[in-house]
Residue frames as qw, qx, qy, qz and C-alpha x, y, z in Angstrom:
[[0.000, 0.893, 0.451, 0.000, 0.00, 0.00, 0.00],
 [0.430, 0.494, -0.027, 0.755, 1.49, 3.36, -1.01],
 [0.261, -0.236, -0.443, 0.824, 2.22, 6.16, 1.48],
 [0.212, -0.083, -0.189, -0.955, -0.20, 8.48, -0.33],
 [0.574, -0.328, -0.618, -0.424, -3.07, 6.02, -0.03],
 [0.519, -0.323, -0.663, 0.431, -2.27, 5.50, 3.65],
 [0.101, -0.123, -0.226, 0.961, -2.31, 9.24, 4.31],
 [0.389, -0.159, -0.360, -0.833, -5.60, 9.68, 2.41],
 [0.599, -0.336, -0.717, -0.121, -7.11, 6.79, 4.29],
 [0.397, -0.299, -0.564, 0.660, -6.09, 8.23, 7.64],
 [0.052, 0.043, 0.028, -0.997, -7.38, 11.67, 6.72],
 [0.486, -0.197, -0.466, -0.713, -10.75, 10.32, 5.66],
 [0.589, -0.352, 0.399, -0.608, -11.29, 8.42, 8.91],
 [0.984, -0.003, 0.059, -0.169, -10.88, 4.85, 7.76],
 [0.390, -0.631, 0.647, 0.175, -7.86, 2.64, 8.10],
 [0.784, 0.459, -0.364, -0.205, -6.29, 0.66, 5.29],
 [0.836, -0.426, 0.341, 0.050, -4.80, -2.56, 6.63],
 [0.109, -0.597, 0.705, 0.368, -1.42, -3.71, 5.42],
 [0.639, 0.313, -0.529, -0.462, -1.43, -6.02, 2.41],
 [0.301, 0.160, -0.927, 0.156, -0.33, -9.07, 4.39],
 [0.245, 0.121, 0.697, -0.663, -3.04, -8.60, 7.03],
 [0.619, 0.314, -0.023, -0.720, -5.76, -8.22, 4.40],
 [0.573, 0.292, -0.717, -0.271, -4.62, -11.35, 2.60],
 [0.131, 0.061, -0.922, 0.358, -4.52, -13.34, 5.83],
 [0.399, 0.207, 0.490, -0.747, -7.97, -12.12, 6.83],
 [0.651, 0.322, -0.308, -0.615, -9.33, -13.05, 3.42],
 [0.454, 0.199, -0.867, -0.048, -7.91, -16.56, 3.70],
 [0.058, 0.054, 0.828, -0.555, -9.37, -16.98, 7.18],
 [0.536, 0.275, 0.209, -0.770, -12.78, -15.76, 6.02],
 [0.625, 0.306, -0.565, -0.444, -12.66, -18.13, 3.05],
 [0.304, 0.119, -0.928, 0.181, -11.70, -21.06, 5.27],
 [0.240, 0.137, 0.665, -0.694, -14.42, -20.23, 7.81],
 [0.621, 0.303, -0.054, -0.721, -17.08, -19.94, 5.07],
 [0.565, 0.266, -0.740, -0.251, -15.97, -23.22, 3.51],
 [0.133, 0.038, -0.911, 0.388, -15.97, -25.01, 6.84],
 [0.397, 0.196, 0.455, -0.773, -19.40, -23.63, 7.72],
 [0.662, 0.301, -0.302, -0.616, -20.86, -24.72, 4.38],
 [0.490, 0.202, -0.847, -0.043, -19.38, -28.21, 4.65],
 [0.040, 0.026, 0.821, -0.568, -20.56, -28.58, 8.25],
 [0.543, 0.233, 0.202, -0.781, -24.07, -27.49, 7.26],
 [0.675, 0.284, -0.520, -0.440, -24.18, -29.97, 4.36],
 [0.319, 0.162, -0.911, 0.204, -22.85, -32.76, 6.57],
 [0.169, 0.089, 0.713, -0.674, -25.36, -32.12, 9.32],
 [0.521, 0.382, 0.319, -0.694, -28.50, -31.45, 7.29],
 [0.685, 0.478, -0.320, -0.448, -27.91, -33.38, 4.06],
 [0.478, 0.388, -0.788, -0.017, -25.32, -36.16, 4.17],
 [0.115, -0.137, 0.862, -0.475, -26.10, -37.52, 7.63],
 [0.656, 0.219, 0.378, -0.616, -29.89, -37.76, 7.05],
 [0.715, 0.451, -0.389, -0.366, -29.25, -39.34, 3.66],
 [0.296, 0.350, -0.874, 0.160, -26.82, -41.83, 5.15],
 [0.371, -0.039, 0.720, -0.585, -29.35, -42.59, 7.90],
 [0.763, 0.299, 0.012, -0.573, -31.98, -43.45, 5.27],
 [0.680, 0.402, -0.600, -0.122, -29.71, -45.97, 3.56],
 [0.049, 0.305, -0.855, 0.417, -28.51, -47.35, 6.90],
 [0.550, 0.056, 0.554, -0.622, -32.06, -47.98, 8.10],
 [0.777, 0.364, -0.210, -0.468, -33.02, -49.47, 4.74],
 [0.669, 0.356, -0.651, 0.049, -30.20, -52.02, 4.98],
 [0.350, -0.514, 0.598, -0.505, -30.42, -52.56, 8.74],
 [0.805, -0.058, 0.507, -0.302, -32.18, -55.93, 8.27],
 [0.546, -0.127, 0.734, 0.384, -30.19, -56.99, 5.26],
 [0.123, 0.237, -0.536, -0.801, -30.38, -56.76, 1.50],
 [0.088, -0.276, -0.928, -0.236, -33.10, -59.39, 1.26],
 [0.022, -0.649, -0.624, 0.435, -35.51, -57.40, 3.42],
 [0.044, 0.562, -0.117, -0.818, -34.77, -54.22, 1.48],
 [0.102, 0.105, -0.754, -0.641, -35.27, -55.96, -1.86],
 [0.059, -0.429, -0.901, -0.008, -38.49, -57.60, -0.69],
 [0.015, 0.637, 0.419, -0.647, -39.84, -54.21, 0.45],
 [0.164, 0.536, -0.259, -0.787, -39.34, -52.56, -2.94],
 [0.203, 0.110, -0.830, -0.508, -40.61, -55.53, -4.98],
 [0.175, 0.361, 0.860, -0.317, -43.82, -56.31, -3.11],
 [0.221, 0.574, 0.679, 0.401, -47.01, -55.54, -5.12],
 [0.099, -0.927, -0.329, 0.148, -48.02, -52.32, -3.35],
 [0.362, -0.657, 0.266, 0.605, -44.52, -50.88, -3.66],
 [0.369, 0.073, 0.672, 0.639, -44.34, -51.79, -7.34],
 [0.115, 0.768, 0.598, 0.199, -47.74, -50.15, -7.88],
 [0.220, -0.900, -0.091, 0.364, -46.47, -47.00, -6.16],
 [0.403, -0.391, 0.479, 0.675, -43.34, -46.98, -8.31],
 [0.302, 0.380, 0.710, 0.510, -45.38, -47.43, -11.50],
 [0.000, 0.887, 0.462, 0.010, -47.77, -44.66, -10.52],
 [0.317, -0.777, 0.112, 0.533, -44.91, -42.28, -9.68],
 [0.357, -0.184, 0.608, 0.685, -43.21, -42.95, -13.01],
 [0.217, 0.585, 0.710, 0.327, -46.54, -42.65, -14.85],
 [0.084, -0.927, -0.297, 0.212, -47.37, -39.29, -13.29],
 [0.306, -0.666, 0.324, 0.598, -43.88, -37.98, -13.99],
 [0.395, 0.050, 0.724, 0.563, -43.91, -39.46, -17.50],
 [0.169, 0.741, 0.599, 0.250, -47.10, -37.56, -18.34],
 [0.187, -0.933, -0.182, 0.249, -46.46, -34.31, -16.46],
 [0.459, -0.523, 0.333, 0.636, -42.86, -33.73, -17.54],
 [0.360, 0.208, 0.614, 0.671, -43.39, -33.87, -21.35],
 [0.025, 0.826, 0.525, 0.205, -46.52, -31.70, -21.09],
 [0.315, -0.887, -0.047, 0.335, -44.70, -29.12, -18.97],
 [0.499, -0.258, 0.446, 0.696, -41.73, -29.25, -21.34],
 [0.260, 0.498, 0.608, 0.560, -44.00, -28.46, -24.29],
 [0.150, -0.920, -0.360, -0.036, -45.77, -25.71, -22.35],
 [0.487, -0.692, 0.094, 0.525, -42.47, -24.29, -21.11],
 [0.452, 0.019, 0.496, 0.741, -41.06, -24.05, -24.63],
 [0.103, 0.679, 0.558, 0.466, -44.18, -22.35, -25.99],
 [0.309, -0.907, -0.265, 0.111, -44.51, -19.96, -23.04],
 [0.526, -0.532, 0.201, 0.632, -40.81, -19.03, -23.05],
 [0.390, 0.222, 0.535, 0.716, -40.85, -18.44, -26.81],
 [0.019, -0.807, -0.489, -0.330, -43.94, -16.23, -26.57],
 [0.412, -0.869, -0.139, 0.236, -42.62, -14.23, -23.60],
 [0.552, -0.443, 0.297, 0.641, -39.08, -13.82, -24.90],
 [0.359, 0.123, 0.582, 0.719, -39.92, -13.04, -28.51],
 [0.055, -0.588, -0.545, -0.595, -43.22, -11.13, -28.50],
 [0.068, 0.074, 0.419, -0.902, -44.97, -8.26, -26.75],
 [0.329, -0.392, -0.703, -0.495, -48.67, -8.85, -26.23],
 [0.471, -0.477, 0.137, -0.729, -51.48, -7.89, -23.90],
 [0.906, -0.339, 0.011, -0.255, -51.49, -10.12, -20.83],
 [0.672, 0.428, -0.522, 0.305, -47.78, -10.91, -20.96],
 [0.070, -0.465, 0.600, -0.647, -47.22, -9.88, -17.35],
 [0.788, -0.188, 0.226, -0.541, -50.23, -11.95, -16.29],
 [0.925, 0.221, -0.307, -0.042, -48.80, -15.00, -18.05],
 [0.409, 0.454, -0.619, 0.494, -45.46, -14.59, -16.26],
 [0.391, -0.373, 0.485, -0.687, -47.28, -14.24, -12.94],
 [0.912, -0.040, 0.031, -0.406, -49.36, -17.36, -13.57],
 [0.775, 0.342, -0.507, 0.161, -46.25, -19.36, -14.42],
 [0.202, 0.380, -0.648, 0.629, -44.77, -18.41, -11.04],
 [0.645, -0.425, -0.009, -0.635, -48.02, -19.15, -9.17],
 [0.918, -0.180, -0.355, -0.004, -47.07, -22.71, -8.08],
 [0.517, 0.252, -0.473, 0.667, -43.97, -21.28, -6.38],
 [0.125, -0.301, 0.318, -0.890, -46.07, -19.06, -4.14],
 [0.764, -0.238, -0.066, -0.597, -49.08, -21.33, -3.50],
 [0.439, -0.349, 0.798, -0.220, -48.78, -24.23, -1.09],
 [0.259, 0.093, -0.885, -0.375, -49.14, -27.62, -2.82],
 [0.047, 0.331, 0.875, -0.349, -51.81, -28.54, -0.27],
 [0.309, 0.537, 0.202, -0.758, -53.85, -25.53, -1.39],
 [0.326, 0.334, -0.630, -0.621, -53.46, -26.67, -4.99],
 [0.130, -0.105, -0.985, -0.037, -54.82, -30.07, -4.02],
 [0.148, 0.470, 0.656, -0.572, -57.76, -28.48, -2.26],
 [0.326, 0.453, -0.195, -0.806, -58.52, -26.44, -5.37],
 [0.323, 0.120, -0.838, -0.424, -58.85, -29.66, -7.37],
 [0.037, -0.309, -0.902, 0.300, -61.12, -31.07, -4.66],
 [0.236, 0.504, 0.296, -0.776, -63.26, -27.94, -4.97],
 [0.372, 0.392, -0.456, -0.708, -63.44, -28.38, -8.74],
 [0.532, 0.159, -0.761, -0.336, -63.77, -32.14, -9.16],
 [0.080, -0.043, 0.878, -0.470, -64.98, -33.41, -5.77],
 [0.045, -0.456, -0.884, -0.090, -68.42, -34.92, -5.21],
 [0.068, -0.830, -0.455, 0.316, -69.63, -31.61, -3.77],
 [0.319, -0.364, 0.251, 0.838, -67.46, -29.53, -6.10],
 [0.340, 0.527, -0.099, -0.772, -68.35, -27.38, -9.06],
 [0.527, 0.356, -0.609, -0.474, -67.93, -30.14, -11.65],
 [0.220, -0.190, 0.924, -0.249, -68.45, -33.12, -9.35],
 [0.639, 0.316, 0.537, -0.451, -72.11, -33.87, -10.17],
 [0.639, 0.634, -0.228, -0.370, -71.50, -33.62, -13.92],
 [0.195, 0.516, -0.834, -0.031, -68.44, -35.90, -13.69],
 [0.379, -0.041, 0.862, -0.333, -70.36, -38.42, -11.64],
 [0.692, 0.454, 0.282, -0.486, -73.27, -38.38, -14.09],
 [0.665, 0.635, -0.343, -0.193, -70.89, -39.16, -16.95],
 [0.964, -0.219, 0.076, 0.129, -68.90, -41.73, -14.93],
 [0.537, 0.641, -0.278, 0.473, -65.69, -39.72, -15.14],
 [0.735, -0.628, -0.139, 0.215, -63.35, -40.07, -12.18],
 [0.342, 0.786, -0.262, 0.443, -60.74, -37.41, -11.54],
 [0.313, -0.660, 0.519, -0.443, -60.14, -37.39, -7.80],
 [0.698, -0.302, 0.622, -0.186, -58.80, -40.49, -6.04],
 [0.878, 0.365, 0.292, 0.107, -57.60, -41.75, -9.41],
 [0.673, -0.022, 0.265, 0.690, -54.65, -41.35, -11.78],
 [0.254, 0.710, 0.301, 0.583, -56.02, -38.22, -13.57],
 [0.365, -0.920, -0.089, -0.115, -56.17, -36.27, -10.30],
 [0.731, -0.487, 0.199, 0.435, -52.62, -37.26, -9.40],
 [0.579, 0.287, 0.345, 0.680, -51.39, -36.23, -12.85],
 [0.025, 0.862, 0.256, 0.437, -53.21, -32.88, -12.61],
 [0.539, -0.836, 0.025, 0.103, -51.72, -32.17, -9.17],
 [0.736, -0.230, 0.295, 0.564, -48.26, -33.09, -10.45],
 [0.421, 0.583, 0.349, 0.601, -48.74, -30.88, -13.49],
 [0.173, -0.947, -0.169, -0.210, -49.64, -27.90, -11.33],
 [0.588, -0.756, 0.163, 0.235, -46.64, -28.05, -9.01],
 [0.673, -0.173, 0.436, 0.572, -44.16, -28.60, -11.87],
 [0.440, 0.834, 0.317, 0.102, -45.41, -25.94, -14.31],
 [0.007, -0.977, 0.152, 0.151, -42.70, -23.28, -13.67],
 [0.689, -0.469, 0.420, 0.359, -39.50, -25.32, -13.96],
 [0.634, 0.263, 0.489, 0.539, -38.99, -25.60, -17.72],
 [0.198, 0.886, 0.285, 0.309, -40.41, -22.17, -18.54],
 [0.356, -0.925, 0.101, 0.090, -38.33, -20.47, -15.86],
 [0.676, -0.318, 0.440, 0.499, -35.14, -22.00, -17.26],
 [0.529, 0.389, 0.532, 0.535, -35.89, -21.07, -20.85],
 [0.083, 0.950, 0.298, 0.045, -37.27, -17.52, -20.51],
 [0.254, -0.879, 0.248, 0.318, -34.03, -15.79, -19.37],
 [0.596, -0.170, 0.619, 0.482, -31.99, -17.98, -21.73],
 [0.435, 0.597, 0.560, 0.374, -34.04, -16.97, -24.78],
 [0.020, -0.988, -0.141, 0.057, -34.06, -13.32, -23.70],
 [0.430, -0.706, 0.385, 0.410, -30.27, -13.27, -23.37],
 [0.585, 0.046, 0.649, 0.483, -29.73, -14.94, -26.74],
 [0.225, 0.496, -0.146, -0.826, -31.89, -12.48, -28.65],
 [0.731, 0.445, 0.477, -0.200, -33.67, -13.18, -31.92],
 [0.157, 0.717, -0.449, -0.509, -30.99, -12.27, -34.48],
 [0.155, -0.202, 0.928, 0.274, -30.35, -15.85, -35.60],
 [0.379, 0.471, 0.780, -0.162, -34.07, -16.56, -35.98],
 [0.330, 0.812, 0.090, -0.473, -34.59, -13.38, -37.97],
 [0.035, 0.575, -0.674, -0.463, -31.66, -14.30, -40.22],
 [0.285, 0.071, 0.949, 0.116, -33.13, -17.75, -40.84],
 [0.393, 0.670, 0.560, -0.287, -36.49, -16.25, -41.79],
 [0.211, 0.796, -0.234, -0.517, -34.80, -13.74, -44.14],
 [0.049, -0.398, 0.842, 0.361, -33.00, -16.65, -45.80],
 [0.571, 0.054, -0.539, -0.616, -36.35, -18.31, -46.51],
 [0.185, -0.054, -0.948, 0.251, -36.88, -20.69, -43.61],
 [0.465, -0.556, -0.489, -0.485, -40.44, -21.27, -42.45],
 [0.441, -0.653, 0.279, -0.549, -41.53, -20.64, -38.89],
 [0.956, -0.257, 0.096, -0.101, -41.39, -24.36, -38.02],
 [0.827, 0.335, -0.182, 0.413, -37.97, -24.78, -39.67],
 [0.101, 0.696, -0.324, 0.633, -36.66, -21.78, -37.76],
 [0.669, -0.557, 0.257, -0.420, -37.95, -23.14, -34.48],
 [0.994, -0.086, 0.061, 0.011, -36.70, -26.68, -35.08],
 [0.817, 0.309, -0.071, 0.481, -33.27, -25.87, -36.53],
 [0.243, 0.574, -0.223, 0.749, -32.41, -22.58, -34.78],
 [0.462, -0.615, 0.162, -0.619, -34.44, -21.92, -31.63],
 [0.933, -0.322, -0.031, -0.159, -34.53, -25.43, -30.18],
 [0.834, 0.176, -0.268, 0.449, -30.82, -26.26, -30.67],
 [0.167, 0.591, -0.282, 0.737, -29.87, -22.98, -29.00],
 [0.492, -0.492, 0.319, -0.643, -31.85, -23.79, -25.85],
 [0.821, -0.021, -0.549, -0.155, -31.47, -27.58, -25.76],
 [0.482, 0.064, -0.692, 0.534, -29.25, -27.70, -22.67],
 [0.229, -0.137, 0.353, -0.897, -31.41, -25.23, -20.78],
 [0.755, -0.090, -0.266, -0.592, -34.43, -27.32, -21.77],
 [0.736, 0.018, -0.665, 0.126, -32.74, -30.48, -20.53],
 [0.192, 0.132, -0.599, 0.766, -31.85, -28.76, -17.27],
 [0.476, -0.125, 0.144, -0.858, -35.44, -27.63, -16.75],
 [0.812, -0.045, -0.458, -0.358, -36.76, -31.12, -17.55],
 [0.541, 0.074, -0.733, 0.406, -34.43, -32.62, -14.93],
 [0.082, -0.077, 0.497, -0.861, -35.69, -30.24, -12.25],
 [0.647, -0.058, -0.132, -0.749, -39.29, -30.81, -13.33],
 [0.768, 0.000, -0.630, -0.119, -38.86, -34.58, -13.14],
 [0.326, 0.086, -0.719, 0.608, -37.28, -34.39, -9.69],
 [0.322, -0.048, 0.334, -0.884, -40.21, -32.38, -8.35],
 [0.725, -0.005, -0.354, -0.590, -42.74, -34.65, -10.05],
 [0.684, 0.006, -0.724, 0.088, -41.33, -37.80, -8.46],
 [0.330, -0.041, -0.662, 0.672, -40.99, -36.28, -5.01],
 [0.322, -0.349, -0.067, -0.878, -44.26, -34.32, -4.77],
 [0.182, -0.198, -0.896, 0.352, -46.23, -35.10, -1.62],
 [0.155, 0.269, 0.441, -0.842, -48.62, -32.31, -0.57],
 [0.513, 0.263, -0.193, -0.794, -50.85, -31.82, -3.61],
 [0.508, 0.101, -0.812, -0.270, -50.83, -35.52, -4.51],
 [0.097, -0.097, -0.872, 0.470, -51.70, -36.47, -0.94],
 [0.364, 0.256, 0.323, -0.835, -54.87, -34.38, -1.05],
 [0.640, 0.330, -0.241, -0.651, -56.20, -35.75, -4.35],
 [0.303, 0.282, -0.900, -0.135, -55.04, -39.37, -4.15],
 [0.805, -0.306, -0.123, -0.493, -57.30, -40.75, -1.44],
 [0.209, -0.531, 0.792, -0.216, -54.40, -42.93, -0.18],
 [0.943, 0.083, 0.065, -0.315, -55.82, -46.09, -1.78],
 [0.472, -0.530, 0.684, 0.168, -53.16, -48.69, -1.21],
 [0.535, 0.034, 0.776, 0.332, -51.89, -50.28, -4.40],
 [0.381, 0.697, 0.564, 0.224, -53.93, -47.90, -6.57],
 [0.146, 0.921, 0.123, 0.340, -53.39, -44.20, -5.84],
 [0.583, -0.754, 0.155, 0.261, -50.33, -44.17, -3.59],
 [0.540, 0.751, -0.326, 0.198, -47.18, -42.73, -5.15],
 [0.711, 0.124, -0.517, 0.460, -43.78, -43.52, -3.69],
 [0.027, 0.335, -0.424, 0.841, -43.77, -40.64, -1.15],
 [0.675, -0.298, 0.033, -0.674, -47.28, -41.58, -0.04],
 [0.907, -0.043, -0.417, -0.031, -46.34, -45.25, 0.20],
 [0.451, 0.252, -0.564, 0.644, -43.38, -44.35, 2.40],
 [0.310, -0.334, 0.301, -0.837, -45.69, -42.41, 4.72],
 [0.848, -0.185, -0.196, -0.457, -48.14, -45.32, 4.85],
 [0.819, 0.058, -0.518, 0.238, -45.45, -47.85, 5.74],
 [0.234, 0.300, -0.505, 0.775, -43.96, -45.54, 8.36],
 [0.512, -0.317, 0.162, -0.782, -47.34, -44.97, 10.01],
 [0.930, -0.125, -0.244, -0.246, -47.75, -48.74, 10.19],
 [0.530, -0.694, 0.486, -0.019, -44.40, -48.96, 12.02],
 [0.923, 0.212, 0.225, 0.231, -42.94, -50.97, 9.15],
 [0.148, -0.892, 0.243, 0.351, -39.74, -48.96, 9.33],
 [0.510, -0.260, 0.676, 0.465, -37.52, -51.28, 7.30],
 [0.442, 0.520, 0.657, 0.319, -39.89, -51.24, 4.34],
 [0.079, 0.965, 0.212, -0.132, -40.50, -47.50, 4.65],
 [0.246, -0.785, 0.396, 0.409, -36.79, -46.70, 4.57],
 [0.557, 0.005, 0.715, 0.422, -36.23, -49.19, 1.76],
 [0.369, 0.738, 0.513, 0.238, -38.72, -47.43, -0.51],
 [0.097, -0.975, 0.013, 0.198, -37.36, -44.06, 0.68],
 [0.486, -0.497, 0.525, 0.491, -33.84, -45.17, -0.26],
 [0.510, 0.359, 0.653, 0.429, -35.05, -46.00, -3.78],
 [0.144, 0.937, 0.306, 0.084, -36.60, -42.54, -4.03],
 [0.335, -0.845, 0.245, 0.337, -33.35, -41.05, -2.72],
 [0.586, -0.125, 0.608, 0.521, -31.37, -42.94, -5.38],
 [0.385, 0.681, 0.522, 0.340, -33.61, -41.46, -8.06],
 [0.097, -0.989, -0.066, 0.086, -33.00, -38.01, -6.56],
 [0.505, -0.596, 0.432, 0.451, -29.23, -38.58, -6.53],
 [0.561, 0.245, 0.617, 0.494, -29.36, -39.66, -10.17],
 [0.190, 0.900, 0.354, 0.168, -31.24, -36.45, -10.94],
 [0.302, -0.904, 0.158, 0.259, -28.57, -34.40, -9.15],
 [0.600, -0.248, 0.552, 0.524, -25.82, -36.13, -11.13],
 [0.435, 0.562, 0.557, 0.430, -27.59, -35.32, -14.39],
 [0.045, -0.982, -0.185, 0.011, -28.11, -31.75, -13.20],
 [0.458, -0.714, 0.326, 0.418, -24.39, -31.37, -12.43],
 [0.578, 0.064, 0.606, 0.543, -23.42, -32.76, -15.83],
 [0.279, 0.789, 0.455, 0.302, -25.75, -30.32, -17.59],
 [0.223, -0.959, 0.009, 0.177, -24.38, -27.41, -15.55],
 [0.560, -0.442, 0.467, 0.523, -20.85, -28.42, -16.55],
 [0.488, 0.380, 0.599, 0.508, -21.81, -28.57, -20.22],
 [0.077, 0.935, 0.321, 0.125, -23.53, -25.18, -20.00],
 [0.382, -0.839, 0.188, 0.338, -20.47, -23.67, -18.31],
 [0.584, -0.153, 0.562, 0.565, -18.18, -25.14, -20.96],
 [0.372, 0.629, 0.549, 0.406, -20.38, -23.80, -23.75],
 [0.098, -0.982, -0.154, 0.056, -20.51, -20.35, -22.15],
 [0.479, -0.655, 0.358, 0.462, -16.72, -20.27, -21.81],
 [0.546, 0.137, 0.618, 0.548, -16.28, -21.42, -25.42],
 [0.231, 0.825, 0.444, 0.261, -18.70, -18.75, -26.67],
 [0.253, -0.942, 0.029, 0.218, -16.93, -16.05, -24.64],
 [0.550, -0.418, 0.481, 0.540, -13.55, -17.09, -26.01],
 [0.476, 0.414, 0.605, 0.486, -14.87, -16.98, -29.58],
 [0.069, 0.929, 0.327, 0.158, -16.29, -13.48, -29.08],
 [0.443, -0.776, 0.146, 0.424, -13.04, -12.17, -27.58],
 [0.571, 0.805, -0.159, -0.013, -11.02, -10.43, -30.31]]
C-alpha cells in the first residue's frame, strides 16, 4: 500500500490494513465460510441421507429388496413414473411455448402469463390439491357432472397427474425464458430472411440454441414430479396399491411402524434423486463449458 493512499485513508477516517493482514484475513474468512458450508451440508444433508440408507439395509439386503418388490410398492413406483412421464413432457411443451412467446413477442397479458407461471412457487401444494377437490370433488363445481358421466378425476390417476402438473409448471419455462431473452432473436430473424419457415426456424435454430437449458429444466421438473407429496396427498385418497405414489407409500409404511420397508422405498426414491442431481451437475458443466467457449470466440 502506497504512502499516499495511507495518508488519504487516515485523513478520511478509515484505516487501510497492510497487504499481508488483508490477505490473511481473506484466507481466514474463506476457510471459515468453507468449513461452515461443509458442516451445514454434513449435518443437514449427508447424515440424514446416510441414515436413510442405513435404516433401509439394517435388516439386510433381502428385506430391502423384498420391500421394494412387493405388489403395493411396485404399484407406487409405476404410478410415480406414470405421473412424472405424463407431467414432464406436457410441462416441457408448455415451457417451450410460453418461453418463446414471452421472450420473442410483446402482447397484452404478458405480465399476467409470467405471474401465472410463477403461481405454483407461491401457492402451497396442499392448497393446490384443495382447489382440485373444490373443482372435481363430489360436492365440487364439476363433481355432479363428472359423476353423471362416470368420469373419475379425484382419487384416481387423472387427479394425481393434474396435481403433479400444477406443481411442476414453472421449472422448464423459468429456465428457458431468461436464456431466450439473453440470446436475442438475431439468428431466428436471419433464418427467416433466408427463406426458412416458422417451423424450420424453431426446429433448426431456436430449439438447438436452448437444448441444454431445456434439458436442465426437464431434470428439475422430473425431480419435483417424483418427489411431490402435498398436492398428490390431497387428491389421491391414499388407496393402497392404486393411488399411492412412492412418497405416499413411504408415509403409509412408516405410520404402520414398518420402518424397514419405509426406509427401503425411501432409499429407492433417494437414489432417483441422486441420479437427478448427477444429471443436473453434468448439464451445468456442459452449460459452463459452452458459455466459456462462446466467450472465447467473441473475444477479439
